[in-house]
C-alpha positions, 0 to 999 in steps of 0.5 A, a space after each residue: 224283279 222277281 218273277 210272278 208265279 204260275 203252277 199247273 200239271 196234266 194227268 197222265 191218262 195215256 197218249 197226249 194229243 194235239 188237243 192236249 198241247 195247245 191247251 196246256 203243254 204249249 202253254 205251258 213252254 211259253 210260259 216258262 220264260 216269263 214266270 217262275 213255275 211249278 209243273 207236275 204230272 198229277 199221278 193222285 188225281 189220276 187214281 181216280 179213275 182205277 188204273 192199273 198200276 202197271 198202266 199208272 207208272 208208265 203213264 207217267 213216265 211217258 208224260 213226264 218224257 213229253 213234256 220235255 220234249 215238247 220244250 220244258 227246260 229244266 233249267 227255267 222250270 221245276 218238273 215233278 211227278 206230283 206223289 213225291 211232293 207229300 204236301 199236295 196230299 196234306 194239304 189237300 186234306 186240311 182244305 177238306 175240313 173247311 170245305 162245304 159239302 155243297 161247294 164239292 157236290 155241285 162241280 160240273 165234273 164231279 157230276 159228269 166223272 160219277 155218272 162213268 165210275 160211280 160217286 166215289 169219295 176220290 171224285 168228290 174231293 177232287 177239287 180240294 186236291 187240285 186246290 192244295 196242288 194250286 195253294 202250295 206254290 203261293 201261285 198269281 197265275 195257273 193255266 187252265 182250260 175253260 173246263 176248270 175255270 170253277 175249280 180256280 173259283 173254289 181255290 179262289 175259295 178257299 184261299 180267302 176261307 183259311 185266310 179270314 179263319 186263320 190270319 193272311 196265308 194263300 194268295 188268290 190265284 187268277 186262272 189264266 185261259 187261252 184266248 185261241 185254240 183252247 178248245 180243239 174239237 174232234 175231227 169227225 165231232 167238230 162239235 165236240 171237244 178232242 178227246 181220246 175216249 170218242 175214238 181214233 179217228 177223233 183225235 190226233 196223238 202226238 205220237 202218231 206216225 205221218 200216215 196216221 196224221 195224214 188220213 185222220 185230217 184227209 177223213 175230218 169231217 168239214 160241210 158240203 161247201 167249199 169256203 176256206 172261212 172260219 166260221 163256228 156257226 156254219 162251218 164248224 169242222 173247217 173252223 176246227 182244221 183253221 184253228 189246229 193250223 193257225 196254233 202250228 203254224 204261228 199265222 192269224 186265220 185270217 191271214 190262213 184264210 187270204 192263202 186259201 181264198 179259191 181253193 179247195 179242202 183237200 188242199 188245204 187239208 194236204 197242207 194241214 196235214 203235213 204242217 203236222 207231220 212238219 211239227 211233231 216229227 221233232 218232238 217225237 224223236 226227242 220223246 223217243 230219245 227220252 224214254 231210251 234214257 230213263 236214269 237221266 229222266 227220273 234224275 230231272 224228275 228228282 230234282 224237281 221234287 225237291 226243288 218243289 218241296 223246300 217250296 211246299 214244306 216253306 208253306 206247310 210249316 206256316 200252315 201247320 204252325 196257324 191251324 195249331 198243329 204240333 
């Protein structure tokens, strides 16, 4: 039997932190063994934040290197840059023509980002491009965080609308949510999601030096108690560290709680920091090695784009025929 298909992308917006890793890339690595996967670097989406051209170029290459360093295998998955497959933009425009303005205006991310960047057409139409990113590959599943579920629902709505108007063309993909560690919270503010924009002490970058990791974990917010217990309501900081330790060690949270019964926060933080240093060191070594050989890296991305284009153009041939393009 053919494998089910999964597709997802990440914007190249600077160094990734452990929340990005646990919520997206680690999942991608696991999914490539179960699904036929298409994973891309969403450079067209990144344009909505008006990055400096040189920054965008560097961040795109860096993200590709990090994908591979974390375990994505070009023999198992199709890895490519979004803008290298022109069908993304073409189908995005076509979907714009059947998308009610109200659907786009009610999107939570549009409201949030408009406050920061102003009301730009790119931010408004972001969800239709995201729908195109997905529907091009007729996936069964889309691994996303909770904050992207609204976009997947719109994608499903647009697939139904297109199919109803033009005949059966697209699958309605399901959102594939991670049950645990899907929301890694800030080290200095465990009530909010981990974010680079919240300051250096809020997150741990995948390329942070060992001593930086140790310092950030040591100063992470906990509470006035001493019990190492998962309790989101009363012990948000400790609960967040337990989630991180569980995700990186592979141990259930209950087992970690039992191991630290009667021990203090200091010991728990020390061990968690050392766990992160150990787990990230291998990724960092591979990442640095890949960036030293950019020709090999670009070859992988070019081959990925060719494979993605092959699938995308099959979809677009059908779409063009359905809607009457000559």
